[in-house]
Backbone as a chain_set.jsonl record, in Angstrom:
{"seq": "MTVRYLHPVTEDRLPVDRVLKGAEGKLETVLVLGYTKDGDFYLASSTGETDDIYDLATLAQKAVMED", "coords": {"N": [[36.574, -17.462, -53.27], [39.656, -16.619, -54.021], [42.507, -18.192, -55.356], [45.927, -17.868, -55.149], [49.066, -18.919, -56.506], [52.201, -19.308, -55.68], [55.272, -19.767, -57.065], [58.311, -21.169, -56.622], [61.294, -19.348, -56.995], [64.039, -19.82, -57.362], [66.072, -22.447, -57.126], [67.612, -22.953, -54.989], [67.928, -23.135, -51.4], [66.074, -21.391, -49.108], [66.873, -18.999, -46.704], [65.003, -20.033, -43.757], [63.657, -18.115, -41.96], [63.934, -15.658, -43.237], [61.872, -16.432, -45.474], [59.251, -16.495, -43.699], [59.49, -14.185, -42.525], [58.928, -12.763, -44.937], [56.392, -13.246, -45.404], [54.867, -12.354, -43.102], [52.53, -10.147, -41.854], [50.777, -10.156, -44.309], [48.81, -12.276, -44.078], [45.775, -13.867, -43.747], [45.275, -16.311, -42.67], [46.881, -18.9, -41.736], [49.12, -21.941, -42.818], [51.78, -23.79, -41.341], [54.474, -25.809, -42.359], [57.177, -27.932, -41.832], [60.372, -28.63, -40.88], [61.737, -29.616, -37.722], [65.204, -28.105, -36.305], [66.181, -30.766, -35.493], [64.876, -32.506, -37.192], [62.244, -33.424, -36.949], [58.999, -33.606, -37.789], [56.887, -30.856, -38.481], [54.322, -28.98, -37.744], [52.297, -26.505, -37.987], [49.149, -24.287, -37.451], [47.184, -21.249, -38.073], [44.546, -21.424, -37.599], [41.974, -23.505, -35.816], [40.569, -25.287, -36.946], [39.518, -28.006, -38.446], [38.993, -28.726, -41.005], [39.548, -26.307, -42.665], [42.457, -26.531, -41.835], [42.853, -28.724, -43.71], [42.054, -28.026, -46.296], [44.031, -25.694, -47.065], [46.23, -27.469, -46.73], [45.63, -29.245, -48.957], [45.535, -27.119, -51.276], [47.913, -26.401, -51.449], [49.348, -28.623, -52.043], [48.16, -29.287, -54.557], [49.185, -27.077, -55.807], [52.131, -27.28, -55.801], [52.309, -29.848, -57.043], [51.498, -28.951, -59.744], [53.6, -27.5, -60.506]], "CA": [[38.077, -17.439, -52.845], [41.083, -16.465, -54.784], [43.778, -19.019, -55.213], [47.171, -17.193, -55.93], [50.199, -19.86, -56.588], [53.578, -18.869, -55.749], [55.979, -20.495, -57.414], [60.028, -20.66, -56.339], [62.111, -18.23, -58.157], [65.215, -20.453, -57.461], [66.136, -24.243, -56.901], [67.973, -23.11, -53.87], [67.282, -23.197, -50.125], [66.532, -19.801, -48.86], [66.814, -19.277, -44.837], [63.8, -20.288, -43.097], [63.295, -16.626, -41.045], [63.588, -15.003, -44.746], [60.712, -17.02, -45.69], [58.706, -16.473, -42.557], [59.264, -12.548, -42.611], [58.351, -12.758, -46.196], [54.516, -13.595, -45.241], [54.257, -11.736, -42.481], [51.534, -9.307, -41.949], [50.312, -10.357, -45.509], [47.877, -13.639, -44.484], [44.714, -13.886, -42.865], [44.964, -17.662, -42.145], [48.19, -19.859, -42.552], [49.703, -23.18, -42.333], [53.49, -23.962, -41.769], [54.869, -27.15, -42.589], [58.494, -27.993, -42.185], [60.956, -30.183, -40.091], [62.782, -28.462, -36.84], [66.725, -28.45, -36.836], [66.173, -32.269, -34.954], [64.813, -33.364, -38.252], [61.084, -34.045, -36.722], [58.258, -32.897, -38.987], [56.469, -29.774, -37.821], [52.606, -28.584, -38.343], [51.471, -25.269, -36.749], [48.107, -23.409, -38.138], [46.685, -20.151, -36.999], [43.053, -21.748, -37.34], [42.009, -24.99, -35.647], [39.353, -26.017, -38.072], [40.097, -29.108, -39.243], [38.282, -28.044, -42.675], [40.551, -25.307, -43.117], [43.598, -27.073, -42.571], [42.974, -29.759, -44.736], [41.912, -27.158, -47.903], [44.814, -25.314, -47.045], [47.303, -28.63, -47.262], [45.356, -29.584, -50.417], [46.06, -26.006, -52.017], [49.246, -26.161, -51.54], [50.036, -29.756, -52.582], [48.026, -28.898, -55.687], [50.031, -26.146, -56.415], [53.489, -27.908, -56.221], [52.275, -30.728, -58.059], [51.325, -28.33, -60.997], [54.847, -26.706, -61.105]], "C": [[39.128, -17.196, -54.114], [42.166, -17.112, -54.424], [44.94, -18.103, -55.836], [48.301, -18.441, -55.625], [51.496, -18.982, -56.518], [54.321, -19.878, -56.018], [57.543, -19.909, -57.329], [60.57, -20.184, -57.599], [63.643, -19.068, -58.154], [64.976, -21.853, -56.589], [66.86, -24.35, -55.479], [67.226, -23.088, -52.592], [67.331, -21.725, -49.499], [66.188, -20.036, -47.308], [65.322, -19.235, -44.437], [63.017, -18.937, -42.559], [62.778, -16.186, -42.515], [62.102, -15.096, -45.181], [59.289, -16.239, -45.037], [58.442, -15.107, -42.695], [58.702, -12.256, -44.007], [56.424, -12.236, -46.388], [54.001, -12.427, -44.258], [53.619, -10.43, -42.4], [50.906, -9.378, -43.527], [49.277, -11.478, -45.259], [47.01, -13.19, -43.645], [44.795, -15.421, -41.917], [46.884, -18.51, -42.667], [48.636, -21.211, -41.737], [51.067, -23.433, -42.615], [53.672, -25.421, -41.47], [56.31, -27.246, -42.657], [59.371, -29.25, -41.1], [62.2, -29.026, -39.278], [64.21, -28.795, -37.107], [66.907, -30.022, -36.176], [65.56, -32.833, -35.947], [62.99, -34.012, -37.901], [60.288, -32.753, -37.428], [57.185, -31.909, -37.679], [55.56, -29.07, -38.477], [52.41, -27.63, -37.227], [50.127, -24.187, -37.995], [47.514, -22.172, -37.301], [44.822, -20.461, -36.893], [42.827, -23.051, -36.766], [41.005, -25.501, -36.064], [40.216, -26.907, -38.51], [40.015, -28.837, -40.657], [39.394, -27.215, -43.359], [42.251, -25.923, -43.611], [43.765, -27.704, -43.761], [42.976, -29.309, -46.359], [43.269, -26.573, -48.069], [46.627, -26.329, -47.826], [46.886, -29.016, -48.817], [45.782, -28.548, -51.742], [47.206, -26.224, -52.458], [49.757, -27.429, -52.321], [49.669, -29.692, -54.437], [48.983, -28.15, -56.579], [51.47, -26.933, -56.871], [53.261, -28.994, -57.552], [51.832, -30.251, -59.466], [52.589, -27.772, -61.807], [55.324, -27.526, -62.095]], "O": [[39.064, -17.892, -55.127], [42.807, -16.825, -53.413], [44.819, -17.66, -56.978], [48.351, -18.878, -54.475], [51.709, -18.048, -57.292], [54.191, -20.914, -55.366], [57.976, -18.82, -57.703], [60.384, -20.489, -58.777], [64.37, -18.815, -59.115], [64.121, -22.197, -55.772], [66.848, -25.392, -54.823], [65.997, -23.029, -52.617], [68.345, -21.034, -49.4], [65.491, -20.919, -46.808], [64.569, -18.36, -44.863], [61.813, -18.8, -42.778], [61.622, -16.287, -42.926], [61.306, -14.159, -45.245], [58.479, -15.581, -45.69], [57.298, -14.741, -42.963], [57.896, -11.326, -44.048], [55.698, -11.466, -47.017], [53.019, -11.718, -44.478], [54.243, -9.516, -42.94], [50.495, -8.268, -43.865], [48.707, -11.769, -46.31], [47.253, -12.277, -42.856], [44.439, -15.551, -40.746], [47.623, -18.507, -43.652], [48.557, -21.477, -40.538], [51.568, -23.366, -43.737], [53.15, -26.066, -40.561], [56.808, -26.619, -43.592], [59.007, -30.368, -40.738], [63.004, -28.196, -39.702], [64.506, -29.619, -37.971], [68.008, -30.497, -36.455], [65.574, -34.048, -35.745], [62.557, -34.954, -38.565], [60.606, -31.576, -37.595], [56.891, -32.176, -36.514], [55.77, -28.562, -39.578], [52.366, -27.815, -36.011], [50.382, -23.603, -39.048], [47.409, -22.161, -36.075], [44.038, -19.792, -36.221], [43.57, -23.903, -37.254], [40.489, -26.35, -35.338], [41.376, -26.727, -38.88], [41.012, -28.748, -41.373], [39.972, -27.484, -44.411], [42.92, -25.922, -44.645], [44.556, -27.411, -44.658], [43.544, -29.844, -47.311], [43.821, -26.838, -49.136], [47.495, -26.117, -48.673], [47.712, -29.07, -49.728], [46.2, -28.92, -52.838], [47.541, -26.253, -53.642], [50.575, -27.25, -53.224], [50.468, -29.926, -55.344], [49.431, -28.455, -57.685], [51.813, -27.132, -58.036], [53.814, -28.984, -58.652], [51.786, -31.098, -60.358], [52.746, -27.604, -63.016], [56.304, -27.186, -62.758]]}, "num_chains": 1, "name": "protein.A"}
C-alpha cells in the first residue's frame, strides 16, 4: 500500500463542497469526518469494514501529527 500525505496549502478554511469535489473520481475508499452545520460530529465511510475505517483514521492522524 502506498501512502500519500496531502498537506494543506493554506491555513484558511476551504469550502467543504470544493474539498469533496476535488476528491471525486479519485478515491477507491473514503472516510469522511466533519461537523454538520448544526455542530454535530459526522462520520461516513465507503467501507463497512471496521479495520479499514480504523486504518484510514490512523493514517489521517499520523499525517496530521507529522505536519
